[in-house]
C-alpha positions as CSV (number, residue, x, y, z in Angstrom):
1,M,86.8,99.4,89.9
2,L,89.1,100.6,92.7
3,E,87.9,103.3,95.0
4,N,91.4,104.8,95.2
5,P,93.6,103.6,92.3
6,A,96.5,105.9,93.3
7,A,96.7,104.5,96.8
8,P,94.7,101.3,97.0
9,H,93.9,99.6,100.4
10,P,96.3,96.7,101.1
11,I,93.5,94.2,100.7
12,V,92.9,95.1,97.0
13,R,96.6,95.7,96.2
14,H,97.5,92.7,94.0
15,R,100.5,94.5,92.3
16,D,103.0,97.0,93.7
17,D,102.7,99.2,90.6
18,T,99.5,101.2,91.0
19,L,98.8,101.4,87.3
20,E,99.3,97.6,86.8
21,N,97.1,97.0,89.8
22,R,94.3,99.2,88.4
23,L,94.5,97.5,85.0
24,L,94.4,94.1,86.6
25,W,91.2,94.9,88.5
26,E,89.5,96.6,85.5
27,R,90.6,94.3,82.7
28,G,92.7,91.3,83.9
29,L,90.7,89.6,86.5
30,E,87.7,87.5,85.5
31,G,84.4,89.3,85.9
32,M,81.5,88.4,88.2
33,N,78.0,87.2,87.2
34,W,76.1,89.0,90.0
35,Y,76.4,91.4,92.9
36,Y,74.3,92.6,95.7
37,P,73.3,96.3,95.3
38,V,73.5,98.4,98.5
39,L,72.4,102.0,99.0
40,R,75.8,103.4,100.2
41,A,78.6,102.9,102.6
42,K,78.2,103.6,106.3
43,A,79.8,106.6,107.8
44,G,83.4,105.8,108.7
45,A,83.7,102.9,106.3
46,T,86.6,102.6,103.9
47,V,85.3,101.7,100.4
48,L,87.6,99.3,98.5
49,L,85.7,98.5,95.3
50,R,82.8,100.0,93.4
51,H,80.7,98.9,90.4
52,P,82.0,100.4,87.2
53,D,78.5,101.2,85.8
54,D,75.7,100.8,88.2
55,E,75.1,103.9,90.4
56,N,72.5,105.8,92.3
57,K,72.3,109.3,93.8
58,Y,75.2,108.5,96.2
59,G,77.5,107.4,93.4
60,R,78.6,104.0,92.0
61,R,77.4,101.0,94.0
62,V,79.7,99.8,96.8
63,L,81.0,96.3,96.1
64,A,83.6,96.0,99.0
65,A,84.2,98.0,102.1
66,I,85.8,97.6,105.5
67,S,84.9,99.5,108.7
68,P,86.0,99.7,112.3
69,F,83.8,98.1,114.9
70,P,84.0,98.3,118.7
71,L,85.5,94.9,118.9
72,G,87.6,95.1,115.8
73,K,86.7,95.4,112.1
74,V,84.0,94.2,109.8
75,A,84.2,93.7,106.0
76,F,81.4,93.7,103.4
77,F,81.7,92.0,100.0
78,G,78.8,92.3,97.6
79,F,80.0,89.3,95.5
80,D,81.2,85.8,96.1
81,E,82.7,84.6,92.8
82,T,86.4,85.4,93.4
83,W,87.1,81.8,92.7
84,R,86.7,82.7,89.0
85,W,90.1,84.4,89.2
86,R,91.6,80.9,89.2
87,K,90.6,80.5,85.5
88,L,93.5,82.5,84.2
89,Y,95.9,82.9,87.2
90,G,95.4,79.8,89.4
91,E,96.0,80.7,93.0
92,K,98.2,83.7,92.2
93,Y,95.7,86.3,93.2
94,F,92.8,84.3,94.9
95,D,94.7,83.0,97.9
96,P,96.7,86.2,98.7
97,Y,93.5,88.3,98.4
98,W,91.7,86.4,101.1
99,R,94.7,86.1,103.3
100,R,95.0,89.9,103.3
101,V,91.3,90.1,104.2
102,V,91.7,87.8,107.2
103,R,94.9,89.6,108.4
104,S,93.2,93.0,108.1
105,L,90.2,91.9,110.1
106,A,92.4,90.3,112.8
107,E,94.8,93.2,112.9
108,S,93.3,94.9,116.0
109,K,93.2,91.6,118.0
110,L,96.8,90.9,117.1
111,K,98.0,94.3,118.2
112,R,96.4,94.2,121.7
113,L,97.6,92.0,124.6
114,D,94.5,92.3,126.7
115,D,90.9,91.6,125.6
116,R,89.7,94.2,128.1
117,V,91.3,97.0,126.0
118,V,89.9,97.8,122.6
119,L,91.5,100.7,120.6
120,T,90.0,101.7,117.2
121,V,90.6,104.5,114.8
122,E,88.1,105.6,112.2
123,R,90.5,105.4,109.2
124,D,94.1,104.1,109.0
125,R,95.0,106.3,106.0
126,L,94.5,110.1,106.1
127,E,95.5,113.2,104.2
128,L,97.5,115.9,105.8
129,G,95.2,118.0,108.1
130,D,92.4,115.4,108.3
131,E,90.8,114.4,111.5
132,A,90.0,110.8,112.6
133,L,87.8,109.6,115.4
134,V,89.7,107.5,118.0
135,R,87.7,105.3,120.4
136,L,88.9,103.4,123.4
137,S,86.9,100.8,125.4
138,L,88.2,99.7,128.8
139,L,87.0,96.9,131.2
140,D,88.2,96.3,134.7
141,Q,89.6,93.0,136.1
142,D,86.0,91.7,136.5
143,Y,85.2,92.7,132.9
144,N,83.0,95.5,133.9
145,P,83.1,98.9,132.2
146,V,85.7,101.3,133.8
147,L,84.0,104.1,135.7
148,A,86.1,107.1,134.8
149,E,85.4,110.4,133.1
150,D,88.4,110.2,130.8
151,A,91.2,107.9,129.7
152,R,94.8,108.5,128.5
153,I,96.4,107.2,125.4
154,H,99.7,108.1,123.8
155,L,100.4,109.3,120.3
156,R,103.8,108.4,118.8
157,R,104.7,111.0,116.1
158,P,106.7,110.2,113.0
159,G,109.9,111.5,114.6
160,G,109.4,109.2,117.6
161,E,108.1,111.7,120.1
162,L,105.5,110.3,122.5
163,V,102.6,112.7,123.3
164,A,99.9,112.0,125.9
165,V,96.3,112.4,124.6
166,T,93.2,112.5,126.9
167,L,90.0,110.9,125.6
168,P,86.8,112.1,127.3
169,K,84.0,109.7,128.2
170,R,81.5,109.1,125.3
171,G,78.3,110.5,126.6
172,D,76.6,108.2,129.2
173,H,78.5,105.1,127.9
174,A,80.6,103.8,130.8
175,G,84.0,102.5,129.9
176,E,84.0,104.1,126.4
177,F,86.1,107.1,125.5
178,E,86.5,108.9,122.2
179,A,87.9,112.1,120.6
180,R,88.7,113.4,117.2
181,L,92.4,113.9,116.5
182,R,93.9,116.1,113.8
183,F,97.1,115.0,112.1
184,E,99.2,118.0,110.9
185,E,102.3,116.3,109.5
186,P,103.0,113.4,107.1
187,G,104.3,110.1,108.2
188,V,103.2,107.1,110.3
189,F,101.5,107.8,113.6
190,S,101.0,105.1,116.3
191,L,98.1,105.3,118.8
192,L,99.1,103.4,121.9
193,Y,97.4,102.4,125.2
194,F,99.6,101.4,128.1
195,R,98.5,99.8,131.3
196,D,96.9,102.5,133.6
197,G,97.6,105.0,130.9
198,L,101.3,105.2,131.7
199,P,104.1,104.4,129.2
200,G,105.4,100.9,129.8
201,D,107.4,98.3,128.0
202,R,104.7,97.2,125.5
203,P,101.3,98.7,124.8
204,L,98.2,96.7,125.5
205,A,96.6,98.1,122.3
206,R,98.0,99.8,119.2
207,E,96.7,101.3,116.0
208,D,98.8,102.9,113.2
209,V,97.7,105.7,111.0
210,I,99.4,106.7,107.8
211,V,99.2,110.4,106.9
212,V,100.1,111.4,103.3
213,V,100.4,114.7,101.5
214,P,97.3,115.2,99.4
215,E,97.9,114.9,95.6
216,R,95.7,117.9,94.8
217,E,97.4,118.4,91.4
218,L,95.9,115.0,90.3
219,A,92.4,115.8,91.5
220,H,91.7,118.1,88.6
221,P,94.2,117.3,85.9
222,S,92.5,119.3,83.1
223,M,94.4,122.4,81.9
224,N,93.5,125.7,83.6
225,E,93.5,128.0,80.5
226,A,92.4,131.1,82.4
227,G,95.2,130.6,85.0
228,L,97.8,130.0,82.3
229,R,96.8,133.1,80.4
230,E,97.1,135.2,83.6
231,I,100.6,133.8,84.4
232,A,101.7,134.5,80.8
233,E,100.5,138.1,81.0
234,V,102.1,138.8,84.4
235,S,105.4,137.3,83.4
236,G,105.5,138.9,80.0
237,G,105.2,135.6,78.2
238,R,102.8,134.1,75.8
239,Y,100.1,131.5,76.1
240,A,99.6,129.1,73.2
241,P,97.7,125.8,73.1
242,L,99.5,122.7,71.9
243,H,98.2,123.0,68.3
244,Q,99.8,126.5,68.0
245,A,103.2,125.4,69.4
246,D,104.9,125.6,66.0
247,G,104.1,129.3,65.9
248,L,106.2,129.9,69.1
249,L,109.5,129.5,67.2
250,A,108.9,132.7,65.2
251,A,108.9,134.6,68.5
252,F,112.5,133.7,69.1
253,E,113.9,135.1,65.8
254,D,116.3,138.0,66.2
255,R,116.5,137.5,69.9
256,G,119.2,136.3,72.2
257,G,123.0,136.3,71.7
258,G,122.9,134.8,68.3
259,Q,124.9,131.8,67.0
260,K,128.6,131.5,67.3
261,I,130.3,129.2,64.8
262,V,133.7,127.8,65.7
263,E,135.9,126.4,63.0
264,R,138.4,123.7,63.8
265,E,141.4,122.7,61.8
266,Q,143.6,119.6,62.3
267,R,147.3,119.7,61.4
268,Q,149.7,116.8,61.6
269,V,152.8,117.3,63.9
270,W,155.1,116.1,61.1
271,D,154.0,119.0,58.9
272,S,156.5,121.2,60.9
273,A,160.3,121.1,60.3
274,W,160.9,121.8,64.0
275,T,159.5,118.5,64.8
276,V,162.1,116.7,62.8
277,V,164.9,118.9,64.2
278,V,163.9,118.2,67.8
279,L,163.6,114.5,67.1
280,V,167.1,114.3,65.5
281,L,168.6,116.3,68.4
282,L,167.1,113.9,70.9
283,L,168.3,110.8,69.0
284,S,171.8,112.4,68.7
285,V,172.0,113.1,72.5
286,E,171.0,109.6,73.2
287,W,173.6,108.2,70.9
288,I,176.4,110.4,72.4
289,L,175.5,109.4,76.0
290,R,175.4,105.7,75.1
291,K,178.9,106.0,73.6
292,R,180.3,107.9,76.6
293,W,179.0,105.3,79.1
294,N,179.8,102.3,76.9
295,L,176.2,101.4,76.5
296,V,176.6,100.6,72.8
């Protein structure tokens, strides 16, 4: 089962429609014969898939997860029978799935132009107001850790504004810098590192973070009866569960502006004598004018 069916990670997104994608994972794809049980996901890891039944005190068993690493990303898969998907669908889902895995793992390397610069972010998808740990590793020309107390990156906001952010040194680790950043507006943020920390033509490393508005109304979809009763009392209304909805119609009797009935009657134009008189006059005038101008 998907960890986040409403907003699945790109790796486990077989279909664009989230409902179809969830049903495909839960019912459509061929099941596995075995899995390797782990205790839980590491801190900072993004869980992709969980076991639908097997669980421990930390929740359902993690079957697939991806996590940032100082030199890129690492992925864990507790199963190795995705080839079974070919039974019903051929290569339709098998090949794209593993291509997305490879692209996701290579994303950090593809985004940086210099192996001496490694920029990572704890999570690439956040909710509004969340914090994420940003780490930067810098090596000098001789591939030795940079001896500095802080480093500068730039944050490009959704509106395009470029803001400088200072990352302090991480403890006693030379060449490693980190800080937790809070994201206060929705949209796509880009974390950029330019040469010497100064904005240039193209960044040496880049990480993108998507910030979404939390769907809190979907977190607890059950009806809040106490809240609805309070709203009905304050607004002078009435609370009624679904099975009592028919009784609400009686409350509308003898209220409102009532019904207005409009009667319509259709009459033919030829029912009036004036219609015939006007038509005869028009024909007579036409005949006289034609005679006068020798048009007849």
